[in-house]
C-alpha positions as CSV (number, residue, x, y, z in Angstrom):
1,G,-27.3,-17.5,-5.1
2,P,-23.6,-18.1,-5.6
3,M,-22.9,-15.8,-2.6
4,D,-24.7,-18.1,-0.2
5,T,-22.3,-21.0,-0.5
6,P,-18.9,-19.5,-0.5
7,E,-16.2,-21.7,-1.8
8,A,-12.6,-21.1,-2.2
9,P,-11.9,-19.7,-5.6
10,P,-10.9,-23.0,-7.3
11,V,-7.5,-22.8,-8.7
12,G,-6.8,-24.8,-11.8
13,E,-4.4,-27.8,-12.1
14,P,-1.6,-27.3,-11.4
15,D,-2.2,-25.0,-8.6
16,P,-1.3,-21.5,-9.6
17,P,2.1,-20.4,-8.5
18,A,1.8,-18.3,-5.4
19,A,3.5,-15.1,-4.9
20,T,4.0,-13.8,-1.5
21,P,6.5,-13.2,1.2
22,P,6.6,-16.2,3.6
23,A,5.0,-15.3,6.9
24,D,8.4,-14.9,8.5
25,G,9.9,-13.1,5.4
26,P,10.7,-9.4,5.3
27,G,7.3,-8.7,4.0
28,S,5.7,-9.4,7.3
29,Q,7.6,-6.6,8.8
30,D,7.8,-4.3,5.8
31,A,4.2,-4.2,4.9
32,T,2.8,-3.7,8.3
33,P,3.3,-0.3,9.8
34,P,6.2,-0.1,12.2
35,A,4.9,-1.1,15.6
36,E,6.9,1.4,17.6
37,P,6.5,5.0,16.2
38,D,6.6,7.5,19.0
39,E,3.3,9.1,17.9
40,P,1.2,9.8,21.0
41,Q,-2.0,8.9,19.2
42,M,-0.9,5.4,18.6
43,V,-3.1,2.8,20.3
44,M,-1.8,-0.7,20.7
45,G,-3.7,-3.9,21.3
46,S,-7.1,-2.3,21.6
47,G,-9.0,-4.2,19.0
48,V,-8.6,-8.0,19.8
49,E,-10.9,-9.7,22.3
50,G,-10.8,-13.4,22.3
51,N,-11.2,-14.5,18.6
52,T,-12.8,-11.2,17.4
53,Y,-11.2,-8.0,16.2
54,T,-13.0,-4.7,16.2
55,S,-11.3,-1.7,14.4
56,P,-10.8,1.1,16.9
57,S,-11.0,3.8,14.1
58,F,-13.6,2.4,11.8
59,G,-15.8,0.0,13.9
60,F,-15.8,-3.0,11.5
61,S,-15.2,-6.4,13.0
62,V,-14.1,-9.9,12.0
63,S,-13.9,-13.2,13.9
64,W,-12.0,-16.4,13.4
65,D,-11.6,-20.0,14.4
66,P,-9.0,-20.0,17.2
67,A,-8.0,-23.6,16.1
68,I,-6.8,-22.1,12.8
69,W,-5.8,-18.5,13.4
70,S,-4.0,-16.6,16.2
71,A,-3.5,-12.9,16.7
72,P,0.1,-12.2,17.8
73,E,0.3,-9.6,20.6
74,D,2.5,-7.3,18.5
75,G,0.3,-7.7,15.4
76,E,-1.9,-4.6,16.0
77,F,-1.5,-1.0,15.2
78,S,-3.9,1.9,15.2
79,E,-3.8,5.6,14.6
80,P,-6.3,8.0,13.2
81,G,-7.1,7.0,9.6
82,Y,-5.3,3.6,9.8
83,D,-5.9,0.4,11.7
84,T,-4.2,-2.9,11.0
85,V,-4.2,-6.4,12.6
86,T,-2.3,-9.6,11.7
87,L,-3.7,-13.1,12.0
88,E,-1.4,-16.0,11.6
89,S,-2.0,-19.6,10.6
90,A,0.0,-22.7,9.7
91,T,-0.4,-21.9,5.9
92,G,0.1,-18.2,6.0
93,P,-1.1,-14.8,7.5
94,I,-3.9,-12.4,6.9
95,W,-3.1,-8.6,7.1
96,L,-6.4,-6.9,7.7
97,S,-6.4,-3.1,7.5
98,G,-8.9,-0.2,7.7
99,V,-7.6,2.7,5.7
100,E,-8.9,6.2,5.1
101,G,-8.0,6.3,1.4
102,Y,-8.9,5.3,-2.2
103,N,-12.0,7.6,-1.8
104,G,-13.7,4.6,-0.3
105,S,-13.8,2.8,-3.6
106,A,-13.2,-1.0,-3.5
107,S,-12.1,-1.2,-7.2
108,T,-9.6,1.7,-6.8
109,C,-8.4,0.0,-3.6
110,L,-7.8,-3.4,-5.4
111,L,-5.8,-1.6,-8.2
112,G,-3.7,0.3,-5.6
113,E,-3.0,-2.8,-3.5
114,I,-1.9,-4.7,-6.6
115,T,0.5,-1.9,-7.4
116,Y,1.8,-1.9,-3.9
117,Y,2.4,-5.6,-3.5
118,N,3.6,-6.4,-7.0
119,D,6.9,-4.8,-6.4
120,P,10.6,-5.9,-6.7
121,E,11.2,-4.2,-3.4
122,F,9.3,-7.0,-1.8
123,G,11.2,-9.6,-3.9
124,I,8.1,-10.3,-6.1
125,T,8.3,-11.3,-9.7
126,E,6.1,-13.0,-12.3
127,W,2.9,-11.4,-10.8
128,Q,-0.2,-12.4,-12.7
129,V,-4.0,-12.9,-12.2
130,A,-4.6,-16.6,-11.3
131,V,-7.0,-18.6,-13.4
132,D,-9.4,-21.5,-12.5
133,A,-9.6,-24.9,-14.1
134,E,-11.6,-23.4,-17.0
135,G,-9.1,-20.6,-17.6
136,N,-11.3,-17.9,-16.1
137,E,-9.4,-15.1,-14.3
138,L,-10.0,-15.3,-10.5
139,T,-11.1,-11.7,-10.0
140,G,-14.4,-9.9,-9.5
141,E,-16.3,-7.2,-7.9
142,T,-19.7,-6.1,-6.5
143,E,-20.9,-2.6,-5.9
144,T,-19.1,-2.5,-2.6
145,S,-16.2,-5.0,-2.9
146,A,-13.5,-6.2,-5.3
147,W,-11.1,-9.2,-5.0
148,G,-8.5,-11.0,-6.9
149,V,-6.1,-14.0,-6.7
150,F,-2.6,-13.5,-8.0
151,T,0.2,-15.9,-8.6
152,N,3.8,-14.8,-8.3
153,V,7.3,-15.8,-7.2
154,Y,8.8,-14.5,-4.0
155,T,12.6,-14.3,-3.4
156,F,13.8,-13.0,-0.1
157,P,15.2,-9.6,-1.3
158,D,18.1,-9.3,1.1
159,D,19.6,-12.7,0.2
160,P,20.9,-13.2,-3.3
161,T,21.2,-16.9,-2.7
162,A,17.6,-17.4,-1.5
163,E,15.4,-20.0,-3.3
164,P,12.5,-18.5,-5.2
165,V,9.1,-19.5,-3.6
166,P,6.1,-19.9,-5.9
167,S,3.2,-18.1,-4.0
168,V,-0.4,-17.1,-4.3
169,D,-1.8,-13.7,-3.0
170,Y,-5.4,-13.0,-2.2
171,I,-6.6,-9.4,-2.0
172,E,-10.1,-8.3,-1.2
173,C,-11.3,-4.7,-0.6
174,H,-14.6,-3.4,0.8
175,G,-15.8,0.2,0.8
176,L,-16.9,1.2,4.2
177,G,-19.9,3.2,2.7
178,D,-18.6,6.6,3.9
179,G,-17.1,7.5,0.5
180,E,-13.7,7.8,2.3
181,S,-12.5,4.5,3.7
182,V,-11.9,0.9,2.9
183,V,-11.2,-2.5,4.6
184,I,-8.4,-4.5,3.0
185,F,-7.8,-8.2,3.4
186,Y,-4.3,-9.3,2.1
187,S,-3.2,-12.9,2.5
188,F,-0.7,-15.2,0.9
189,A,0.5,-18.8,1.0
190,E,3.0,-21.0,-0.8
191,R,1.4,-22.4,-3.9
192,D,1.1,-25.9,-2.6
193,A,-0.8,-24.8,0.5
194,Y,-3.1,-22.3,-1.3
195,N,-6.2,-24.3,-1.8
196,E,-6.3,-25.3,1.9
197,H,-5.3,-21.8,2.9
198,I,-7.9,-19.8,0.9
199,G,-10.9,-21.6,2.5
200,N,-9.7,-20.5,6.0
201,V,-9.1,-17.0,4.7
202,L,-12.6,-16.7,3.2
203,A,-14.2,-17.8,6.4
204,V,-12.6,-14.8,8.1
205,V,-13.5,-12.5,5.2
206,E,-17.1,-13.6,5.5
207,S,-17.3,-12.8,9.1
208,L,-16.8,-9.1,8.3
209,E,-19.4,-6.8,9.8
210,L,-19.4,-3.1,9.0
211,A,-20.4,-0.5,11.5
212,D,-23.4,1.6,10.6
213,V,-22.1,4.5,8.7
214,V,-23.2,8.1,9.1
215,T,-21.8,10.2,6.3
216,P,-21.4,13.9,7.0
217,A,-24.4,15.9,5.7
218,A,-26.3,12.7,4.9
219,T,-29.1,10.8,6.4
220,P,-27.8,8.3,8.9
221,G,-28.9,4.8,8.0
222,P,-27.5,1.3,8.4
223,L,-25.1,0.4,5.7
224,M,-26.2,-2.4,3.4
225,Q,-24.2,-5.4,4.5
226,D,-21.5,-6.3,2.1
227,Q,-21.6,-9.9,0.9
228,P,-18.0,-10.8,0.3
229,V,-17.5,-12.4,-3.0
230,S,-16.0,-15.7,-2.4
231,T,-16.7,-17.5,-5.6
232,P,-15.1,-16.3,-8.8
233,V,-17.4,-14.0,-10.7
234,E,-16.7,-13.6,-14.4
235,A,-17.2,-9.9,-14.5
236,Q,-13.9,-8.2,-14.9
237,P,-13.2,-5.4,-12.4
238,Q,-13.1,-1.9,-14.0
239,P,-10.8,-0.2,-11.5
240,T,-10.8,3.5,-11.4
241,P,-7.5,4.6,-12.9
242,T,-5.9,6.2,-9.9
243,P,-3.3,4.2,-8.2
244,A,-3.9,5.3,-4.7
245,S,-0.9,3.4,-3.5
246,A,2.0,3.4,-5.8
247,P,5.5,2.6,-4.9
248,D,7.0,5.1,-2.6
249,A,9.4,8.0,-2.7
250,S,11.0,10.8,-0.7
251,T,13.9,13.2,-0.2
252,P,16.6,13.7,2.5
253,V,16.9,16.8,4.3
254,S,20.1,16.6,6.3
255,G,20.1,20.2,7.5
256,G,16.7,19.9,9.1
257,D,14.8,23.2,9.1
258,P,12.7,23.6,12.3
259,P,9.3,22.2,11.6
260,A,6.6,24.8,10.9
261,P,4.0,24.2,13.6
262,V,1.2,25.4,11.4
263,L,0.2,22.3,9.4
264,V,-0.4,19.0,11.2
265,G,-1.7,15.5,10.5
266,G,-5.1,15.6,8.9
267,D,-4.7,19.0,7.2
268,A,-4.8,19.0,3.4
269,I,-2.3,20.7,1.1
270,T,-3.8,21.9,-2.2
271,G,-1.7,23.0,-5.2
272,Q,-2.2,26.6,-6.3
273,S,-0.4,26.6,-9.6
274,H,-1.0,22.9,-10.3
275,A,-4.2,20.7,-9.8
276,Y,-3.4,18.2,-7.0
277,S,-4.0,17.8,-3.3
278,F,-2.8,15.5,-0.5
279,T,-3.3,15.1,3.2
280,I,-0.6,15.3,5.8
281,A,-0.8,11.8,7.3
282,P,-0.8,11.4,11.1
283,G,2.7,11.4,12.5
284,W,4.0,13.7,9.7
285,Q,4.8,17.4,10.0
286,V,5.6,19.9,7.3
287,N,9.1,21.3,7.2
288,D,8.4,23.7,4.4
289,S,5.7,24.3,1.8
290,I,6.2,26.6,-1.1
291,L,3.0,27.0,-3.2
292,G,1.9,29.3,-6.0
293,G,5.1,29.4,-8.1
294,D,5.9,27.4,-11.3
295,V,7.4,24.7,-9.1
296,E,5.5,23.8,-5.9
297,V,7.3,21.8,-3.2
298,T,6.2,20.6,0.2
299,S,8.7,18.8,2.4
300,L,7.5,16.6,5.3
301,T,9.1,14.5,8.0
302,N,8.0,11.9,10.5
303,G,11.3,12.0,12.4
304,V,12.8,9.1,10.4
305,S,12.0,9.8,6.7
306,T,11.7,12.9,4.7
307,V,9.1,13.0,1.9
308,T,8.8,15.7,-0.7
309,V,5.9,16.3,-3.0
310,E,6.8,18.5,-6.0
311,A,4.5,19.7,-8.8
312,R,6.1,21.2,-11.9
313,A,5.9,21.5,-15.7
314,M,7.8,18.7,-17.5
315,S,7.3,17.0,-20.8
316,P,9.1,13.6,-20.6
317,I,8.3,10.9,-23.2
318,D,6.8,8.8,-20.3
319,L,6.8,8.7,-16.6
320,S,10.0,6.6,-16.4
321,Q,11.8,9.4,-18.1
322,C,10.4,11.8,-15.5
323,V,12.0,9.6,-12.8
324,S,15.4,9.6,-14.7
325,N,15.2,13.4,-15.1
326,S,14.5,13.9,-11.5
327,A,17.4,11.6,-10.5
328,D,19.7,13.4,-12.9
329,E,18.8,16.8,-11.3
330,D,19.3,15.4,-7.8
331,K,22.8,14.2,-8.7
332,T,23.8,17.8,-9.2
333,E,23.2,18.4,-5.5
334,S,26.1,17.7,-3.2
335,A,23.9,15.6,-0.8
336,Y,23.3,13.1,-3.7
337,A,26.8,13.2,-5.2
338,D,27.1,9.4,-5.3
339,L,23.4,8.6,-6.1
340,V,23.2,5.2,-7.8
341,L,20.2,3.1,-8.9
342,S,19.5,0.1,-6.6
343,R,19.4,-3.5,-7.8
344,T,17.1,-6.3,-6.7
345,A,18.5,-9.6,-5.4
346,S,18.4,-10.9,-9.0
347,G,20.4,-8.0,-10.3
348,E,17.6,-6.2,-12.0
349,A,17.1,-2.4,-11.8
350,F,14.9,-1.5,-8.8
351,A,12.4,0.4,-10.9
352,G,9.0,-0.1,-12.5
353,A,6.1,1.6,-14.2
354,D,2.4,1.1,-15.0
355,D,-0.1,3.4,-16.8
356,F,-0.3,5.8,-13.9
357,T,3.0,5.9,-12.1
358,A,6.7,5.2,-12.5
359,F,9.3,4.7,-9.7
360,A,12.8,3.8,-9.0
361,N,14.9,3.4,-5.8
362,F,18.4,4.8,-5.4
363,T,21.1,4.7,-2.7
364,F,23.5,7.4,-1.7
365,T,25.8,8.2,1.2
366,G,23.8,10.1,3.8
367,P,24.4,11.7,7.1
368,D,27.0,9.9,9.3
369,N,28.4,8.2,6.2
370,E,25.5,5.7,6.3
371,S,23.8,4.2,3.3
372,W,20.5,5.9,2.6
373,A,17.7,5.2,0.1
374,H,16.3,7.8,-2.2
375,F,13.0,6.8,-3.7
376,I,11.4,8.7,-6.6
377,E,7.9,8.3,-8.0
378,C,6.3,10.3,-10.8
379,R,2.7,10.6,-11.9
380,W,1.0,12.9,-14.5
381,I,-0.9,16.0,-13.5
382,V,-1.5,16.9,-17.1
383,E,-0.2,14.1,-19.3
384,G,2.8,15.3,-21.4
385,E,2.9,18.7,-19.7
386,S,3.2,18.5,-15.9
387,V,4.1,15.9,-13.2
388,L,3.8,15.3,-9.5
389,I,7.1,13.9,-8.1
390,V,7.1,12.2,-4.7
391,T,10.5,11.4,-3.1
392,Q,11.5,9.8,0.1
393,D,14.9,9.8,1.9
394,V,15.4,7.3,4.6
395,P,18.3,5.3,6.1
396,R,18.5,2.2,3.9
397,E,18.0,-0.3,6.7
398,L,14.7,1.4,7.6
399,F,13.4,1.7,4.0
400,G,11.0,-1.3,4.4
401,S,9.5,-0.3,7.7
402,E,9.0,3.3,6.5
403,R,7.1,2.2,3.4
404,S,3.7,2.2,5.1
405,A,4.3,5.7,6.6
406,R,5.0,7.1,3.2
407,R,2.1,5.2,1.7
408,L,-0.3,7.1,4.0
409,I,0.7,10.3,2.1
410,Q,0.6,8.7,-1.3
411,N,-2.8,7.1,-0.7
412,S,-4.2,10.6,-0.1
413,I,-2.9,12.2,-3.4
414,E,-5.6,13.4,-5.7
415,I,-5.0,14.9,-9.2
416,N,-7.6,17.5,-10.3
417,P,-9.3,17.2,-6.9
């Protein structure tokens, strides 16, 4: 069958534009979790042996050709519910992650990862599904996996004079079979190098072996081995409409209430007046959680960022208006007196929306007169009636590295759980 002879998804002539941060661009730091949190449960460098990586938390493994790929010593990170490793090659990197999230659904994962990477914060514009020589979209799915090839243009976000780089991204998600977790391959290359690059990437994807999965209260049994889709399949993915990883958000607490020791990483918070839940990600603790009223607010910190999750009645025209309403309210607080919408390197508003979420990033003068970022994301609880607003406050220079920390919380959000 077509699965037996994997070929690189052919890309039409001319090669599709690629869209991805160069390997040494800010993306390589921003999208990988910070390598030096002071969380005691962090394990470094425990997965790579020779040319094989085995996930400490999830047990899956991949191997690679050492003549093509190398695993940098600082490219690994592991904590409960999240493992990641970076492989580097002459044409571009692979970021391989195991994540407890997306309810273990490959199609939901692909949708969420697209939302995450197609983001002006990363300097990405002109994102679209790539097509092959016949004009077929390069995307597809099986029962347990989903993949896509995406062209885009990357401009180093911190340098207004940077040259735009046409790039190609490859994203593939696999469900781990436990109904809870996924494996994510994310890779990119400059457009001209893509066709050479993708063959090397797919060789790594095809080496994926999943651990046998025992689901709670289910009969243990070996998981059917996933065959990675390596040739374009014409079936269009039907992603489940819940962006598990939307752009991030959070709120500054400069006063700093003493953390309540009651709720810790892994505990779930479930709304009482509104239908939503989320999990306190490892490394985060709850400052305050007020549930049961018309407005429910939980504030969390990881020592660097503050994130708030707020549920309330609101009837904006759309989710972008929810973001504006929230920002307007924040401006009435003295902490955010000079709140202003951020701009990308090209001068566009740092904001965006899709069918499920809307977001914008702002700056304000925070503690010690430093520049801070204030991120706001809205999603519907009941469309037209109530919203879930996630915010993040973080020193502006740490915004990129704190993205993945916030994303662990966002990935766990469920509406009408």
